[in-house]
N, C-alpha and C positions, 0 to 999 in steps of 0.2 A: 209760337214761342211765348209771346206776351199775352197769354190768355187769362191769367188769373193772378190775383193779389197774393195767393198763397205760395207762389214760387219764390217770393222775396224773403230776405231776412235783414235784420238790423241789430246794431249793438245798443244795449241799454245804456243809460247814463253812467253806469258803473262797469261797462265793458263786456257784459255778458251777451253773446250772440243769441238772438231769438228768431226762430223761423216764424213767418206770419201764419203758417199752417197751424200753429198753436191756437189760433183764433177761429179755426174752422167751426162753422155752425153758429157763430156769433155775428151780431151786427157790429161793425167797427166804424168808429169815427177817427180818421187820421187828421191831425191838425199841426201846422207849423206854428211854434210858439216863440215868445220873446219875453224876457223879464223886465225890460225897461221901456215898454211900449204903452201908449195910451190905452191899448186894448188888453193889456196884461190882466186887468180885473176879470176878463173872461174866464180865467182859470177857475174862479168861483162858480160861474154858471156851468162850466164843463164838469166840474166836480159834482155839482148838484144833479146834472143829468146822469152822470156815472152812478151815483148813489141810487137815484130814483129808478133807473132801468137795469141795474146790474142783474137783478133776478130774472129779467126778461131777456138776458143775453147780450146786453150792450157793453162794449169795451171801447174806451177812448185811448188812443195812442198819441202822445205828445212828442213832437220833434223840434227841439230848439234850433233856431236858425239865426245867424247874424248878418244876413244879406240885406236887411232893410234898415238903413240909417244907424247901423252899429248898435242895435237895441238888444243884442244878446252877446255882450262882449266877454262875459264871464266864463270861468271854467266849470267843470262838472260840480264842484263844491258849491259855488255861488248859485248856479242854476238850481241845484237841489234845495238850497236854502230858500230860494224864492218859491219854488213849487211846493215843497213838502212842509216847510216851516211857516212861510207867510200865507200860503193859500190852502194848506191842508190837503193837497192833491194826493189821492190814493191810486190813481190810474198810472199805467206804465209810462215812464219818460225815457226817451232814447238819447243817444249822444248827439251833440251838435252837428248838424249837416247843412249842406246847401240844397236849396229847392229849385233854383234856376241855374242855367248855364251848363257847360259841358260836364262839370263835376257835380251836377245835381245828383242826389241820392236816387238809385234806381226805382225806389217806391214812388218818388215824386215824379220822375220821368214818366213812369207808367200811368199814374193817376192823371197827370196833365194831358197825356195823350188820349185817355179814355173820356175824360170830362174837361174839355178845353176851356170852358167858361168864357166870360166876357172878353178877356184879353188874350184869347188864343192859348197857346201853349206856355204861358208864363203865370207865375203867381205874383200878384200885385203887392201883397203886404203880409204881415204876420197874421196869424189866426184865420187862414183859409182852411175850411173844413170840408173833408171828403167823407161821404157815407158809403160804406161797402156792405153789401148784403151777406146773408149767411152762407152763400155759395162762393163768395170771393169776388163778386161782380160789383164794380163801382156804380152806384146808383145816382148820387146827387152831389153837387158841389155848392157850398155856401160861401158867400163873400166874407172877408175879414170883419166887416162891420155888422154882419148878421149875428146878433147875440145868441148865445146858446139857448136862452129861454124861447127865442123865436123858432128854434129847431124842434122844440118839444112837441108841437102839434104834428109835425112831419113824422117824428119818431113814433108817436102814438099810432099813426096809421100803418107803419111798417112792422112794428113790434107785436101787434096783436094777431 
């Protein structure tokens, strides 16, 4: 049943349902984001990676989450202002979700099960990054404090 990233779907920030199989054949980074976090400037680094590797098939998917110290309290409008206006994000942003607990979004339940990370099946903080290969298989998990620039070297090895 839970064999592939492509079986899931999620709603964009503006309520449009998107199937993850839209991204078949692409390398995907799924990241839980927040607008009022010390790590929020990572939006810039993520956008830089998105621009740099878009032609090589990289797609970044941002999932706002308010489960960590109330750092994403806003609605869709304020989230989109942070992402699109303040940071110039061009990659897809999805509606605010939970990443931990019983009501965690199915994508995050799946990714945590596939790549449990240092803290087992939980996400510790905002900006945890999951890399999924072109076949929909989760490859690697990066900690919240791992800057997007540090992921660049890894991406170079898998995108070529």
